[in-house]
LUMZABA-599926 format. One record per residue: residue number from 1; z, x, y of N, C-alpha, C in turn. Coordinates in Angstrom, 2 decimals. Atoms other than C-alpha are relative to their C-alpha. Layout:
N
<num NUM; nup Z; neast X; nnorth Y; caup Z; caeast X; canorth Y; cup Z; ceast X; cnorth Y>;
...
This chain:
67
<num 1; nup 0.21; neast 1.05; nnorth -1.58; caup -0.03; caeast -0.17; canorth 0.44; cup -0.04; ceast 1.26; cnorth 0.96>;
<num 2; nup -0.09; neast -0.74; nnorth -1.38; caup 0.76; caeast 2.62; canorth 2.48; cup -0.91; ceast 0.98; cnorth -0.20>;
<num 3; nup 1.77; neast 0.18; nnorth -0.29; caup -3.00; caeast 4.03; canorth 2.10; cup -0.92; ceast -0.75; cnorth 0.78>;
<num 4; nup 0.03; neast 0.15; nnorth -1.27; caup -4.03; caeast 1.57; canorth 3.60; cup 0.50; ceast -1.06; cnorth 0.89>;
<num 5; nup -0.51; neast 0.15; nnorth -2.00; caup -2.20; caeast 0.60; canorth 6.98; cup -0.11; ceast 1.39; cnorth -0.02>;
<num 6; nup 0.60; neast -1.35; nnorth -0.02; caup -2.78; caeast 4.36; canorth 6.73; cup -1.40; ceast -0.29; cnorth 0.50>;
<num 7; nup 1.80; neast -0.12; nnorth -0.43; caup -6.47; caeast 3.48; canorth 6.87; cup 0.01; ceast -0.98; cnorth 1.01>;
<num 8; nup 0.05; neast 1.07; nnorth -1.03; caup -6.21; caeast 0.71; canorth 9.05; cup 0.33; ceast 0.64; cnorth 1.39>;
<num 9; nup -0.44; neast -0.36; nnorth -0.42; caup -3.60; caeast 2.37; canorth 11.27; cup -1.61; ceast 1.69; cnorth 0.75>;
<num 10; nup 0.68; neast -0.90; nnorth 0.04; caup -6.77; caeast 5.19; canorth 11.63; cup -0.75; ceast -0.48; cnorth 1.22>;
<num 11; nup 1.54; neast 0.23; nnorth 0.05; caup -9.48; caeast 3.25; canorth 11.95; cup 0.47; ceast -0.87; cnorth 1.22>;
<num 12; nup -0.50; neast 0.68; nnorth -1.21; caup -7.49; caeast 1.15; canorth 14.75; cup 0.09; ceast 1.06; cnorth 1.20>;
<num 13; nup -0.27; neast -0.64; nnorth -1.37; caup -6.77; caeast 4.34; canorth 16.66; cup -1.82; ceast 0.77; cnorth 0.14>;
<num 14; nup 1.16; neast -0.49; nnorth 0.32; caup -10.74; caeast 5.21; canorth 15.81; cup -1.06; ceast -0.60; cnorth 0.76>;
<num 15; nup 0.82; neast 0.99; nnorth -1.21; caup -12.03; caeast 2.01; canorth 17.84; cup 0.93; ceast 0.45; cnorth 1.08>;
<num 16; nup -0.67; neast -0.16; nnorth -1.35; caup -9.44; caeast 2.49; canorth 20.88; cup -0.72; ceast 1.28; cnorth 0.12>;
<num 17; nup -0.27; neast -0.92; nnorth -1.03; caup -10.29; caeast 5.72; canorth 21.60; cup -2.18; ceast -0.38; cnorth 0.05>;
<num 18; nup 1.50; neast -0.04; nnorth -0.57; caup -14.58; caeast 4.63; canorth 21.31; cup 0.07; ceast -1.02; cnorth 1.37>;
<num 19; nup 0.16; neast 1.57; nnorth -1.24; caup -13.47; caeast 1.20; canorth 23.64; cup 0.19; ceast 0.73; cnorth 0.76>;
<num 20; nup -0.04; neast -0.96; nnorth -1.46; caup -11.92; caeast 3.72; canorth 26.31; cup -1.61; ceast 0.92; cnorth 0.47>;
<num 21; nup 1.37; neast -1.72; nnorth 0.04; caup -14.97; caeast 6.47; canorth 25.99; cup -1.27; ceast -1.50; cnorth 0.93>;
<num 22; nup 1.08; neast 0.59; nnorth -0.61; caup -17.37; caeast 3.10; canorth 26.30; cup 0.61; ceast -0.85; cnorth 0.92>;
<num 23; nup -0.19; neast 1.10; nnorth -1.56; caup -15.31; caeast 1.18; canorth 29.54; cup -0.22; ceast 1.32; cnorth 0.82>;
<num 24; nup 0.59; neast -1.50; nnorth -0.84; caup -15.89; caeast 4.97; canorth 30.61; cup -0.87; ceast 0.19; cnorth 0.50>;
<num 25; nup 0.85; neast -0.31; nnorth -0.58; caup -18.73; caeast 5.22; canorth 30.76; cup -0.81; ceast -1.08; cnorth 0.80>;
<num 26; nup 0.89; neast 1.20; nnorth -0.40; caup -19.58; caeast 1.43; canorth 31.41; cup 0.27; ceast 0.27; cnorth 1.40>;
<num 27; nup -0.37; neast -0.19; nnorth -1.93; caup -17.56; caeast 2.19; canorth 34.74; cup -1.01; ceast 1.69; cnorth 0.64>;
<num 28; nup 1.32; neast -0.96; nnorth -1.37; caup -19.90; caeast 4.96; canorth 35.98; cup -1.17; ceast 0.02; cnorth 0.22>;
<num 29; nup 0.96; neast -0.10; nnorth -0.82; caup -22.39; caeast 3.73; canorth 36.00; cup 0.01; ceast -0.75; cnorth -0.06>;
<num 30; nup 0.38; neast 1.14; nnorth -1.62; caup -21.64; caeast 0.47; canorth 37.71; cup -0.01; ceast 0.74; cnorth 1.18>;
<num 31; nup -0.11; neast -0.27; nnorth -0.77; caup -20.16; caeast 2.46; canorth 39.68; cup -1.29; ceast 0.75; cnorth 0.82>;
<num 32; nup 0.97; neast -1.17; nnorth -0.14; caup -23.55; caeast 4.93; canorth 39.97; cup -1.13; ceast -1.01; cnorth 0.40>;
<num 33; nup 0.83; neast 1.37; nnorth -0.43; caup -25.41; caeast 1.25; canorth 40.39; cup 0.92; ceast -0.18; cnorth 1.53>;
<num 34; nup -0.16; neast 0.07; nnorth -1.11; caup -23.35; caeast 0.78; canorth 42.97; cup -0.39; ceast -0.23; cnorth 1.23>;
<num 35; nup -0.03; neast -1.07; nnorth -0.24; caup -23.47; caeast 3.31; canorth 44.96; cup -1.82; ceast -0.09; cnorth 0.29>;
<num 36; nup 1.46; neast 0.38; nnorth 0.16; caup -27.19; caeast 3.24; canorth 44.53; cup -0.49; ceast -0.98; cnorth 0.79>;
<num 37; nup 0.65; neast 1.15; nnorth -0.98; caup -27.74; caeast 0.10; canorth 45.89; cup 0.41; ceast -0.59; cnorth 1.63>;
<num 38; nup -0.85; neast 0.35; nnorth -0.78; caup -25.28; caeast 0.57; canorth 48.87; cup -0.69; ceast 0.79; cnorth 0.62>;
<num 39; nup 1.13; neast -0.77; nnorth -0.43; caup -28.16; caeast 3.55; canorth 49.20; cup -0.72; ceast -0.35; cnorth 0.88>;
<num 40; nup 1.34; neast 0.92; nnorth -0.66; caup -30.98; caeast 1.70; canorth 49.47; cup -0.05; ceast -0.20; cnorth 0.88>;
<num 41; nup -0.21; neast 0.78; nnorth -0.36; caup -29.49; caeast -0.82; canorth 51.22; cup 0.27; ceast 1.10; cnorth 1.78>;
<num 42; nup -0.32; neast -0.69; nnorth -0.34; caup -28.06; caeast 1.57; canorth 53.82; cup -2.09; ceast 0.85; cnorth 0.46>;
<num 43; nup 1.25; neast -0.28; nnorth -0.61; caup -31.97; caeast 3.09; canorth 53.89; cup -0.83; ceast -0.46; cnorth 0.47>;
<num 44; nup 0.62; neast 1.28; nnorth -0.77; caup -33.93; caeast -0.18; canorth 54.37; cup 0.41; ceast -0.27; cnorth 1.39>;
<num 45; nup 0.11; neast -0.06; nnorth -1.67; caup -31.87; caeast -0.33; canorth 57.64; cup -0.07; ceast 0.95; cnorth 1.17>;
<num 46; nup 0.72; neast -2.41; nnorth -1.58; caup -32.34; caeast 3.29; canorth 59.65; cup -1.29; ceast -0.37; cnorth -0.46>;
<num 47; nup 1.34; neast -0.52; nnorth -0.03; caup -36.14; caeast 2.68; canorth 58.29; cup -0.32; ceast -1.40; cnorth 1.38>;
<num 48; nup -0.28; neast 1.04; nnorth -0.94; caup -35.41; caeast -1.25; canorth 60.44; cup -0.27; ceast 0.47; cnorth 1.10>;
<num 49; nup -0.45; neast -0.51; nnorth -1.09; caup -33.80; caeast 0.24; canorth 62.94; cup -1.08; ceast 1.02; cnorth 1.07>;
<num 50; nup 0.62; neast -0.96; nnorth -0.92; caup -36.69; caeast 3.22; canorth 63.66; cup -1.12; ceast -0.74; cnorth 0.26>;
<num 51; nup 1.09; neast 0.79; nnorth -0.10; caup -39.12; caeast 0.46; canorth 62.97; cup 0.00; ceast -0.68; cnorth 1.45>;
<num 52; nup -0.67; neast -0.01; nnorth -1.38; caup -37.64; caeast -0.99; canorth 65.98; cup -0.12; ceast 0.42; cnorth 1.14>;
<num 53; nup 0.35; neast -0.61; nnorth -0.94; caup -37.50; caeast 1.40; canorth 67.82; cup -1.49; ceast 0.76; cnorth 0.86>;
<num 54; nup 1.71; neast -0.33; nnorth 0.21; caup -41.22; caeast 2.34; canorth 67.51; cup -0.79; ceast -1.38; cnorth 1.14>;
<num 55; nup 1.10; neast 0.62; nnorth -0.84; caup -41.73; caeast -0.62; canorth 68.70; cup 0.35; ceast -0.93; cnorth 1.19>;
<num 56; nup -1.32; neast 0.08; nnorth -1.91; caup -39.65; caeast -0.72; canorth 72.12; cup -0.92; ceast 0.83; cnorth 0.83>;
<num 57; nup 1.53; neast -0.40; nnorth -0.62; caup -41.85; caeast 2.13; canorth 72.74; cup -0.92; ceast 0.31; cnorth 0.63>;
<num 58; nup 1.45; neast 0.32; nnorth -0.11; caup -45.02; caeast 0.87; canorth 72.53; cup 0.27; ceast -1.14; cnorth 0.85>;
<num 59; nup -0.03; neast 0.97; nnorth -0.69; caup -43.77; caeast -2.13; canorth 74.16; cup -0.37; ceast 0.44; cnorth 1.58>;
<num 60; nup 0.09; neast -1.52; nnorth -0.86; caup -42.43; caeast 0.50; canorth 76.52; cup -1.12; ceast 0.31; cnorth 1.20>;
<num 61; nup 1.52; neast -0.59; nnorth -0.67; caup -45.99; caeast 2.81; canorth 77.48; cup -0.43; ceast -1.74; cnorth 0.20>;
<num 62; nup 1.12; neast 1.34; nnorth -0.76; caup -48.25; caeast -0.79; canorth 77.25; cup 0.68; ceast -0.18; cnorth 1.65>;
<num 63; nup -0.85; neast 0.74; nnorth -1.06; caup -45.26; caeast -2.06; canorth 80.34; cup -0.90; ceast 0.94; cnorth 1.26>;
<num 64; nup 0.07; neast -1.42; nnorth -0.86; caup -45.94; caeast 1.46; canorth 81.86; cup -1.26; ceast -0.05; cnorth 0.83>;
<num 65; nup 1.92; neast 0.08; nnorth -0.35; caup -49.81; caeast 1.40; canorth 81.55; cup -0.36; ceast -1.15; cnorth 1.11>;
<num 66; nup 0.40; neast 1.45; nnorth -0.61; caup -50.45; caeast -2.31; canorth 82.86; cup 0.73; ceast 0.22; cnorth 1.68>;
<num 67; nup -0.71; neast 0.07; nnorth -1.41; caup -48.37; caeast -1.11; canorth 86.17; cup -0.66; ceast 1.51; cnorth 1.26>;
């Protein structure tokens, strides 16, 4: 009987370790995904700001040329 209990305990120990590794990998992947989404959003906002600035400069230059 004790060998069956020892086997169960050993198996549960391995499963617990595997679960911890899986959860750690999932947390790492989830964190990197969130970081990349935040970075992409920041890049898009930066591009939009540059585009707005260029449009304002073109409009300002066009207004100066008309005068």
